[in-house]
C-alpha positions as CSV (number, residue, x, y, z in Angstrom):
1,M,234.6,178.1,-112.5
2,V,232.0,180.3,-114.2
3,R,231.2,183.4,-112.2
4,G,228.4,185.9,-112.4
5,D,226.2,184.0,-114.9
6,K,223.0,183.1,-113.0
7,Q,222.0,180.8,-115.9
8,T,224.9,178.5,-115.1
9,P,223.9,176.0,-112.5
10,A,225.2,176.9,-109.0
11,H,227.2,173.6,-108.6
12,E,229.2,174.6,-111.8
13,R,229.7,178.2,-110.7
14,Y,231.1,177.1,-107.3
15,A,232.6,173.8,-108.3
16,T,236.1,174.5,-106.9
17,R,234.7,175.7,-103.5
18,L,232.3,172.8,-103.2
19,R,235.0,170.3,-104.0
20,L,237.4,171.8,-101.4
21,G,234.7,172.1,-98.8
22,Y,233.6,168.5,-99.4
23,Q,237.1,167.2,-99.1
24,R,237.7,169.1,-95.9
25,C,234.4,167.9,-94.4
26,E,235.3,164.3,-95.4
27,A,238.7,164.7,-93.6
28,Q,237.1,166.1,-90.5
29,Y,234.5,163.4,-90.6
30,Q,237.3,160.7,-90.4
31,E,239.0,162.6,-87.6
32,L,236.0,163.5,-85.5
33,S,233.4,160.8,-86.3
34,E,233.9,159.1,-82.9
35,V,233.3,162.4,-81.0
36,R,230.7,164.1,-83.1
37,E,229.4,164.2,-86.7
38,P,230.8,167.1,-88.7
39,I,228.4,168.8,-91.2
40,L,229.0,170.7,-94.4
41,F,227.2,174.0,-94.4
42,V,226.8,175.8,-97.8
43,M,225.3,179.2,-97.9
44,T,223.9,180.3,-101.3
45,E,222.3,183.4,-102.8
46,G,218.9,181.9,-103.0
47,V,216.7,178.8,-102.9
48,R,217.2,177.8,-106.5
49,A,221.0,177.7,-106.0
50,A,220.6,175.8,-102.7
51,N,218.5,173.2,-104.4
52,E,220.9,172.8,-107.3
53,I,223.8,172.3,-104.9
54,A,221.8,169.9,-102.7
55,D,220.9,167.8,-105.7
56,Y,224.6,167.8,-106.9
57,L,225.9,166.8,-103.5
58,H,223.4,163.9,-103.1
């Protein structure tokens, strides 16, 4: 994980956290899909980082 360098794409700076969050969301989805649909919420420092992470996750 590269921290602090705003030139590094957000999905690379937060790769570990994104991977863990996605894995947890996937596990919750399997557990709760019959009751409700779990979502993965990612808060970023700005629109650019949000768009980078959204593109990465799609």
